[in-house]
C-alpha positions in Angstrom: 16.0 4.0 -4.5 15.9 2.6 -8.1 12.8 1.0 -9.6 13.8 -2.5 -8.9 14.6 -1.7 -5.2 11.3 0.1 -4.9 9.4 -2.9 -6.3 11.2 -5.4 -4.1 10.7 -3.2 -1.0 7.0 -2.7 -1.8 6.5 -6.5 -2.1 8.4 -7.2 1.1 6.6 -4.6 3.1 3.2 -5.7 1.8 3.9 -9.3 2.6 5.3 -8.4 6.1 2.0 -6.7 6.8 0.1 -9.7 5.6 -1.6 -7.5 3.0 -2.9 -9.0 -0.2 -2.6 -6.9 -3.4 -6.4 -6.4 -3.2 -6.3 -5.1 0.4 -3.4 -2.8 -0.2 -4.9 -1.4 -3.4 -8.2 -0.8 -1.6 -6.3 1.1 1.2 -4.4 3.2 -1.3 -7.6 3.7 -3.4 -6.1 2.3 -6.6 -7.1 -0.8 -8.5 -5.6 -4.2 -7.8 -4.6 -4.3 -11.5 -2.7 -1.1 -11.1 -0.9 -2.4 -8.0 -0.1 -5.6 -9.9 1.4 -3.6 -12.8 3.5 -1.6 -10.4 4.8 -4.7 -8.7 5.6 -6.3 -12.0 7.4 -3.1 -13.3 4.9 -2.4 -16.0 4.0 1.0 -14.6 5.6 3.4 -12.1 4.0 4.4 -8.8 3.1 8.0 -8.3 3.4 9.9 -5.1 -0.4 10.4 -5.1 -0.9 6.6 -5.0 0.4 6.5 -1.5 2.8 3.7 -2.2 5.8 5.7 -1.0 4.0 6.3 2.3 3.3 2.6 2.6 7.1 2.0 2.3 8.0 4.7 4.8 5.7 3.8 7.7 5.6 0.8 10.0 2.7 -1.6 10.2 1.5 0.0 13.4 0.8 3.2 11.6 -1.3 1.3 8.9 -3.2 -0.6 11.6 -3.9 2.6 13.5 -5.1 4.3 10.4 -7.4 1.5 9.5 -8.8 1.3 13.0 -9.3 5.0 13.0 -11.2 4.9 9.7 -13.4 2.1 11.1 -14.1 4.1 14.3 -15.2 7.0 12.1 -17.6 4.8 10.2 -19.2 3.5 13.3 -19.8 7.0 14.7 -21.5 8.3 11.5 
């Protein structure tokens, strides 16, 4: 996957999941500005940012992960 394909796929997946840049950035623990720069091709995403994982998994995984994190917060 080249950079342009990566960027387009990232935007499509983010929009398909109804995630704003802010919400996805928060989930990935990066700044919204950093995500914006990635989506505009100004900087490259690293494996550590989790963006490749976002592209590889379905929305169900993301929703499950978020709900699991919320459950952990309630039990602490």
